[in-house]
ROZAFI-793220 format. One line per field, with one value per residue: residue in three letters; x, y, z of N, C-alpha, C in turn. Coordinates in steps of 0.02 Angstrom, whole numbers. Layout:
// ROZAFI-793220
aa = [ala	...]
nc1 = [X	...]
nc2 = [Y	...]
nc3 = [Z	...]
cac1 = [X	...]
cac2 = [Y	...]
cac3 = [Z	...]
cc1 = [X	...]
cc2 = [Y	...]
cc3 = [Z	...]
// end
This chain:
// ROZAFI-793220
aa = [met	thr	ser	asp	asn	thr	trp	val	thr	ala	gly	leu	val	phe	leu	gly	thr	arg	asp	leu	asp	val	ala	thr	met	gly	lys	asn	val	ala	asp	thr	leu	glu	arg	leu	asp	glu	thr	val	arg	ser	val	arg	val	leu	pro	asp	gly	ser	ala	leu	val	lys	ser	asp	arg	tyr	tyr	val	arg	leu	cys	thr	asp	arg	asp	lys	pro	val	ala	ala	leu	asp	thr	pro	ala	ser	ser	trp	leu	glu	leu	arg	val	ser	gln	ala	pro	asp	ala	gly	arg	cys	ala	his	ser	ala	arg	his	arg	thr	leu	ala	arg	val	val	ala	ser	leu	gln	arg	glu	leu	gln	ala	asp	phe	ile	gln	trp	leu	lys	pro	glu	thr	met	leu	thr	arg	glu	gln	phe	ala	ser	ala	val	glu	thr	thr	asp	ala	asp	arg	ala	lys	arg	arg	ala	val	ala	gly	arg	arg	gln	arg	ala	ala	gln	arg	pro	pro	leu	pro	glu	ile	glu	gln	thr	ala	glu	asp	leu	his	asn	arg	met	ser	gly	ala	glu	thr	gly	ala	asp	pro	ala	asp	ala	gln	ala	glu	pro	ala	pro	glu	his	his	asp	ala	pro	his	ala	leu	asp	ala	gly	ser	glu	gln	met	gln	his	thr	pro	thr	leu	arg	leu	ser	ala	trp	leu	val	ser	tyr	ala	val	ala	leu	phe	ser	leu	pro	val	gly	ala	cys	leu	ile	thr	tyr	asn	leu	ile	arg	gly	glu	ser	leu	arg	leu	thr	ser	gln	thr	ala	ala	leu	thr	gly	thr	phe	ile	ala	phe	gln	ala	phe	gly	thr	thr	ala	gln	ala	leu	glu	val	met	gln	ala	ala	ile	leu]
nc1 = [-1698	-1690	-1596	-1546	-1486	-1546	-1643	-1643	-1706	-1796	-1897	-2016	-2086	-2240	-2324	-2449	-2591	-2560	-2572	-2513	-2450	-2407	-2368	-2322	-2212	-2140	-2091	-2006	-1910	-1857	-1799	-1699	-1621	-1576	-1500	-1393	-1328	-1393	-1475	-1645	-1770	-1904	-2055	-2179	-2352	-2412	-2543	-2570	-2560	-2431	-2271	-2148	-1994	-1882	-1710	-1553	-1459	-1533	-1685	-1819	-1939	-2093	-2197	-2352	-2444	-2558	-2583	-2488	-2393	-2253	-2098	-1998	-2070	-2192	-2331	-2437	-2385	-2475	-2466	-2364	-2235	-2137	-1979	-1891	-1746	-1666	-1551	-1537	-1595	-1521	-1406	-1228	-1135	-1142	-1075	-1143	-1151	-1157	-1296	-1348	-1304	-1369	-1505	-1496	-1481	-1609	-1700	-1657	-1694	-1834	-1870	-1838	-1943	-2058	-2049	-2047	-2083	-2005	-1866	-1847	-1700	-1574	-1607	-1758	-1787	-1716	-1723	-1725	-1738	-1809	-1712	-1599	-1580	-1567	-1448	-1355	-1367	-1312	-1181	-1133	-1151	-1058	-939	-930	-915	-791	-711	-733	-680	-540	-512	-532	-432	-323	-338	-319	-191	-120	-139	-61	89	245	368	524	689	808	937	903	807	889	981	895	843	965	1005	890	912	1036	996	910	1004	1079	991	947	856	821	798	862	989	1028	1010	1103	1284	1376	1462	1648	1764	1858	1792	1702	1730	1730	1590	1519	1576	1508	1378	1376	1406	1300	1199	1239	1198	1066	919	893	994	1095	1044	1050	1192	1226	1166	1229	1351	1336	1304	1431	1509	1450	1504	1638	1717	1829	1840	1715	1706	1798	1741	1622	1678	1730	1614	1558	1644	1680	1566	1423	1455	1402	1460	1590	1562	1493	1594	1682	1613	1592	1731	1747	1661	1715	1838	1808	1737	1850	1920	1832	1828	1964	2064	2132	2270	2314	2259	2324	2447	2421	2389	2502	2589	2534	2550	2687]
nc2 = [387	315	249	234	198	305	389	480	479	553	589	699	691	713	716	774	839	924	1052	1048	1133	1093	1174	1300	1241	1194	1312	1344	1249	1280	1400	1367	1281	1381	1455	1369	1385	1330	1318	1351	1279	1253	1248	1141	1087	929	832	723	786	806	893	954	995	1064	1084	1131	1016	934	851	878	801	813	748	719	644	557	490	390	242	218	149	161	212	186	237	292	420	573	674	674	708	686	684	684	661	672	645	754	705	757	803	801	661	647	633	505	561	702	718	669	784	886	848	860	995	1042	984	1023	1171	1159	1112	1211	1293	1214	1138	999	844	727	668	559	474	419	283	184	132	226	356	532	642	806	898	827	823	968	989	912	1001	1111	1081	1048	1156	1240	1169	1186	1332	1355	1287	1366	1486	1453	1427	1553	1614	1547	1588	1730	1732	1676	1784	1875	1991	1918	1877	1983	1931	1865	1930	2048	2100	2111	2209	2321	2342	2376	2497	2578	2578	2646	2770	2811	2825	2930	3040	3057	3037	2872	2850	2964	2944	2831	2873	2994	2988	3003	3158	3180	3190	3292	3390	3449	3574	3658	3659	3688	3828	3877	3866	3952	4080	4092	4102	4224	4324	4339	4448	4491	4470	4550	4674	4679	4685	4803	4892	4871	4908	5052	5070	5050	5148	5251	5258	5236	5313	5311	5155	5126	5177	5108	4983	5000	5031	4908	4825	4886	4862	4709	4663	4629	4570	4491	4417	4469	4607	4594	4538	4647	4755	4702	4699	4842	4885	4830	4896	5019	5011	4979	5108	5184	5140	5173	5061	5034	5031	4933	4827	4818	4781	4659	4586	4592	4520	4399	4366	4375]
nc3 = [377	219	77	-88	-255	-312	-240	-79	69	206	353	434	585	671	818	856	762	622	502	354	224	67	-44	19	85	-16	-74	27	23	-99	-75	6	-81	-168	-89	-63	-176	-299	-446	-460	-549	-560	-460	-418	-379	-375	-437	-345	-222	-177	-182	-300	-320	-433	-467	-546	-515	-436	-378	-276	-179	-98	16	103	249	349	515	508	521	623	629	733	838	968	937	805	682	693	599	449	354	217	139	-4	-97	-255	-393	-525	-695	-801	-739	-704	-635	-470	-300	-182	-50	-73	-97	16	105	44	75	211	239	186	268	392	371	361	478	564	543	559	667	711	804	798	703	562	526	419	438	440	569	642	740	785	908	922	1001	992	845	826	895	820	693	738	771	648	573	650	617	482	475	527	441	329	380	390	258	213	281	215	79	95	138	21	-60	-20	-53	-91	36	62	19	142	142	88	168	285	247	224	351	421	357	395	539	542	487	593	702	651	627	504	341	290	150	95	148	66	-57	-80	-58	99	139	134	267	268	193	275	362	252	214	338	334	217	255	363	296	220	307	367	264	270	261	393	477	412	429	572	581	527	621	745	709	694	827	891	827	889	1018	999	878	789	785	747	618	554	555	481	362	336	322	210	111	119	141	253	408	550	643	663	687	808	880	889	940	1067	1124	1110	1207	1319	1337	1353	1468	1555	1538	1596	1739	1767	1749	1636	1608	1693	1646	1518	1556	1608	1492	1424	1499	1493	1357	1333]
cac1 = [-1687	-1672	-1550	-1529	-1453	-1592	-1672	-1624	-1774	-1806	-1966	-2036	-2144	-2288	-2367	-2508	-2622	-2531	-2594	-2455	-2465	-2346	-2346	-2275	-2150	-2102	-2067	-1952	-1859	-1832	-1755	-1642	-1581	-1538	-1441	-1349	-1301	-1425	-1531	-1716	-1808	-1978	-2088	-2241	-2388	-2429	-2609	-2577	-2553	-2357	-2244	-2096	-1946	-1823	-1651	-1507	-1436	-1570	-1756	-1837	-2005	-2117	-2266	-2380	-2476	-2589	-2590	-2436	-2366	-2176	-2077	-1968	-2116	-2251	-2396	-2423	-2378	-2529	-2455	-2299	-2190	-2078	-1936	-1853	-1689	-1638	-1512	-1571	-1568	-1460	-1350	-1167	-1138	-1121	-1072	-1200	-1148	-1190	-1363	-1363	-1293	-1429	-1565	-1499	-1502	-1677	-1732	-1647	-1735	-1912	-1872	-1844	-2013	-2122	-2028	-2072	-2064	-1955	-1850	-1827	-1644	-1530	-1650	-1828	-1791	-1672	-1771	-1698	-1783	-1801	-1659	-1542	-1566	-1542	-1369	-1315	-1352	-1262	-1109	-1112	-1143	-992	-887	-928	-901	-719	-686	-745	-625	-474	-510	-528	-358	-276	-341	-284	-119	-97	-143	-18	140	294	417	577	737	832	981	877	781	945	1010	846	844	1027	992	843	946	1096	966	884	1051	1115	932	927	802	858	805	910	1049	1044	1015	1166	1330	1384	1520	1703	1771	1890	1751	1650	1736	1696	1519	1508	1587	1467	1314	1380	1411	1239	1161	1247	1169	992	911	881	1058	1124	1014	1082	1264	1224	1138	1290	1403	1321	1309	1496	1525	1425	1557	1707	1711	1877	1822	1651	1722	1830	1690	1570	1707	1746	1549	1552	1702	1685	1501	1407	1478	1374	1509	1648	1526	1486	1659	1708	1561	1621	1787	1751	1632	1763	1903	1767	1725	1906	1935	1790	1855	2036	2102	2157	2342	2324	2230	2367	2497	2404	2388	2571	2623	2497	2580	2757]
cac2 = [399	260	283	191	225	359	433	479	494	581	604	732	660	758	679	809	856	979	1072	1049	1166	1080	1239	1341	1209	1189	1387	1354	1213	1319	1456	1335	1263	1445	1474	1324	1403	1295	1367	1324	1276	1252	1225	1123	1050	877	803	678	828	815	947	933	1060	1053	1131	1110	956	894	843	873	789	825	706	719	583	561	426	346	196	229	84	174	240	157	269	322	488	609	705	646	746	647	724	638	698	632	684	769	662	788	824	758	616	675	576	495	609	769	707	674	856	926	836	878	1077	1059	958	1083	1234	1143	1096	1278	1323	1173	1109	923	809	674	655	495	489	373	212	189	123	270	417	586	691	876	922	789	849	1034	991	896	1048	1167	1063	1040	1234	1270	1145	1228	1391	1343	1271	1424	1530	1422	1433	1618	1636	1532	1628	1800	1721	1667	1851	1924	1985	1866	1915	1984	1893	1882	1973	2123	2116	2128	2276	2380	2362	2412	2562	2611	2598	2692	2829	2834	2851	3009	3084	3072	2997	2821	2862	3007	2909	2786	2919	3028	2972	3052	3195	3166	3227	3349	3442	3461	3635	3706	3650	3738	3902	3892	3880	4017	4139	4088	4130	4296	4359	4351	4516	4510	4475	4603	4736	4678	4699	4883	4925	4855	4946	5120	5083	5050	5211	5307	5251	5244	5339	5269	5090	5115	5188	5054	4930	5014	5024	4834	4809	4908	4819	4641	4633	4625	4511	4506	4388	4516	4661	4578	4529	4721	4781	4674	4726	4911	4898	4806	4950	5078	4996	4990	5173	5218	5124	5169	5008	5009	5019	4865	4772	4804	4746	4577	4557	4592	4463	4325	4355	4359]
cac3 = [298	177	24	-145	-308	-347	-194	-13	100	267	371	488	623	716	859	849	694	594	434	312	165	24	-87	61	107	-85	-79	74	-3	-158	-52	35	-130	-185	-31	-86	-247	-343	-485	-451	-619	-556	-399	-436	-340	-415	-429	-286	-171	-160	-219	-332	-327	-468	-485	-596	-504	-382	-376	-203	-179	-27	25	171	262	422	556	477	567	624	666	798	887	982	921	729	672	677	543	427	311	193	99	-47	-144	-311	-436	-584	-745	-844	-711	-702	-585	-403	-245	-142	10	-90	-93	81	127	14	107	277	235	165	329	441	354	373	544	598	532	585	735	717	865	787	634	549	493	404	430	457	639	676	747	821	941	910	1031	954	776	826	921	763	649	759	770	578	554	674	578	414	480	536	363	294	406	374	191	204	297	167	19	109	135	-49	-104	5	-84	-58	82	36	32	203	134	68	239	330	218	239	420	436	332	437	599	529	477	656	733	620	622	432	319	260	77	83	145	14	-118	-84	-13	147	124	171	327	246	161	327	365	202	212	389	316	160	282	407	251	190	366	380	214	267	272	465	511	385	463	638	583	522	673	789	683	705	896	902	807	940	1074	977	812	746	776	709	548	526	553	430	304	327	300	149	58	121	156	325	458	612	697	668	714	869	925	894	997	1138	1136	1122	1276	1378	1349	1374	1544	1585	1547	1653	1800	1767	1745	1567	1614	1729	1596	1468	1585	1608	1430	1402	1540	1464	1293	1351]
cc1 = [-1661	-1642	-1547	-1494	-1493	-1615	-1643	-1687	-1763	-1879	-1974	-2097	-2171	-2331	-2442	-2529	-2587	-2558	-2537	-2475	-2404	-2326	-2302	-2210	-2103	-2066	-2004	-1899	-1828	-1785	-1696	-1594	-1533	-1491	-1379	-1314	-1325	-1466	-1596	-1745	-1880	-1994	-2160	-2277	-2422	-2508	-2622	-2573	-2476	-2326	-2169	-2053	-1891	-1772	-1600	-1476	-1479	-1645	-1772	-1917	-2039	-2193	-2281	-2431	-2508	-2596	-2546	-2399	-2290	-2144	-2030	-2011	-2169	-2318	-2382	-2423	-2450	-2530	-2383	-2288	-2130	-2052	-1885	-1799	-1669	-1604	-1547	-1551	-1520	-1406	-1294	-1179	-1106	-1125	-1139	-1201	-1173	-1267	-1387	-1354	-1354	-1496	-1564	-1504	-1571	-1716	-1724	-1689	-1805	-1918	-1875	-1910	-2069	-2118	-2066	-2043	-2008	-1935	-1825	-1758	-1604	-1572	-1720	-1835	-1742	-1717	-1731	-1745	-1775	-1737	-1592	-1523	-1540	-1471	-1334	-1307	-1316	-1199	-1087	-1103	-1072	-934	-874	-894	-823	-686	-681	-686	-554	-467	-496	-452	-308	-275	-305	-214	-76	-102	-95	51	199	340	482	636	772	886	951	847	837	974	962	848	911	1022	944	883	997	1060	933	938	1083	1057	920	877	839	855	856	978	1078	1053	1086	1213	1346	1460	1581	1714	1809	1852	1702	1667	1711	1622	1492	1512	1533	1397	1318	1373	1327	1182	1168	1224	1102	987	903	950	1105	1108	1037	1155	1274	1210	1195	1340	1397	1322	1375	1520	1504	1476	1621	1699	1755	1855	1767	1655	1746	1783	1640	1605	1717	1676	1536	1576	1683	1613	1486	1431	1456	1421	1562	1620	1516	1539	1692	1672	1582	1678	1792	1714	1677	1812	1866	1759	1804	1935	1897	1811	1924	2076	2135	2233	2360	2305	2289	2428	2484	2403	2456	2606	2589	2532	2652	2770]
cc2 = [341	295	214	224	296	411	425	510	508	593	656	706	711	717	710	819	924	999	1082	1069	1141	1136	1279	1308	1201	1251	1371	1310	1242	1371	1430	1310	1322	1473	1431	1329	1361	1341	1323	1332	1285	1223	1206	1084	999	862	767	721	826	871	922	1003	1031	1104	1096	1036	909	896	842	864	786	792	718	659	596	489	371	308	213	178	92	197	192	183	283	391	520	641	695	698	704	692	678	674	657	678	698	736	695	815	783	707	649	622	565	542	671	765	710	740	901	922	861	951	1078	1036	1010	1153	1216	1139	1162	1310	1280	1144	1041	888	758	689	588	505	426	292	213	183	175	335	464	627	765	906	887	821	917	1032	963	956	1099	1143	1057	1116	1257	1240	1181	1299	1399	1325	1333	1481	1516	1440	1506	1641	1608	1568	1697	1793	1709	1735	1897	1933	1946	1906	1920	1933	1911	1918	2051	2143	2143	2206	2332	2394	2396	2485	2599	2633	2648	2768	2857	2859	2922	3054	3092	3021	2945	2827	2908	2981	2870	2829	2965	3006	3032	3089	3171	3213	3284	3414	3476	3540	3674	3705	3699	3810	3924	3914	3943	4077	4139	4127	4207	4344	4362	4414	4535	4521	4533	4670	4741	4698	4781	4925	4920	4902	5019	5126	5080	5125	5269	5314	5260	5265	5296	5191	5083	5130	5144	4996	4941	5016	4953	4808	4830	4876	4747	4612	4631	4567	4517	4469	4445	4587	4654	4572	4605	4757	4761	4688	4798	4917	4873	4870	5007	5069	5010	5069	5210	5203	5138	5118	4988	4992	4944	4813	4760	4772	4668	4549	4552	4528	4397	4309	4347	4304]
cc3 = [270	111	-21	-191	-335	-296	-120	22	179	290	435	527	671	757	863	771	675	519	389	247	110	-20	-38	78	45	-84	-28	57	-56	-130	-28	-13	-161	-144	-38	-155	-301	-378	-487	-523	-605	-482	-416	-382	-383	-393	-360	-221	-140	-203	-239	-353	-375	-476	-529	-584	-452	-393	-306	-205	-107	-33	92	189	331	450	522	531	556	659	729	845	907	952	851	736	649	603	515	367	280	133	58	-94	-192	-349	-501	-643	-790	-810	-713	-642	-522	-352	-209	-80	-7	-84	-23	113	109	59	184	285	225	234	380	432	373	438	595	594	559	644	752	782	850	706	620	501	474	382	457	548	685	683	800	848	915	938	993	882	783	844	865	714	669	762	694	552	586	645	519	425	498	475	322	316	384	295	168	217	245	99	25	107	63	-77	-80	-36	-50	-16	37	55	106	193	115	133	281	311	241	303	451	412	373	505	592	519	540	693	725	621	545	407	284	186	53	85	105	-49	-130	-34	45	131	167	219	312	213	211	343	316	196	271	367	270	204	329	361	232	242	370	317	212	291	347	494	473	423	537	634	574	585	736	772	698	785	919	886	856	1001	1062	909	768	734	740	642	518	508	495	367	278	287	228	86	60	124	234	360	528	661	709	710	790	924	939	943	1064	1159	1154	1186	1332	1378	1371	1454	1575	1595	1601	1728	1815	1778	1686	1573	1646	1680	1535	1500	1597	1554	1409	1435	1514	1397	1294	1388]
// end
């Protein structure tokens, strides 16, 4: 490939005769430029048998020849394809390396289709084999993929929300651990202050009272009261009267039923007097 202020040039060398259609190759070049985010303006076949592809920033010219002498080879090229890249006249100034990269992508695309035996690169006496050129293209593609991956990671990192301050992070962690130890929701723990210790008995009494007034427990209290009345009418009457005046209390009803059953058992086995003596001895 030779280079000056206007053109950069490369050549594809074929040792055997090949039918090179410049119109088809010009379409290939246009597709490659579009993949490089170039806007292709025209693809023309010129009267001299060459093709010219114009984009917003570059002109690409394709020329073919036969039996062309090649300085780096002992035998002439049976078929020869020359590619030249120039900057478009109305485009802004671009670096010389940008034209080199564009030419490299165009040559790589054509090489995948044509499989030339040699590629003249950088200088007329510099010749790359098919394998050497393929290895260079693979290395370049791998490096480009790594750069795109790094750029993507940086972009995603820039889009992430900023991390909270260390003091706020420590406070949130403390609240979460406190909530996990007590079994409470951290949000509820922050929203409502914990009740004081001297209010705990009142809270328990309120909860117990609320439980006692559920329909199922109220019905249970009445059923137990009637059962006590069947075995001991005076005790059952007192218990029913209490439930009517103060409201149903399953706890009091259950305790009364237990004591009534105990004294009935004592009476059945004739141990009531002994039990009273034991109770008097324990009290005194």
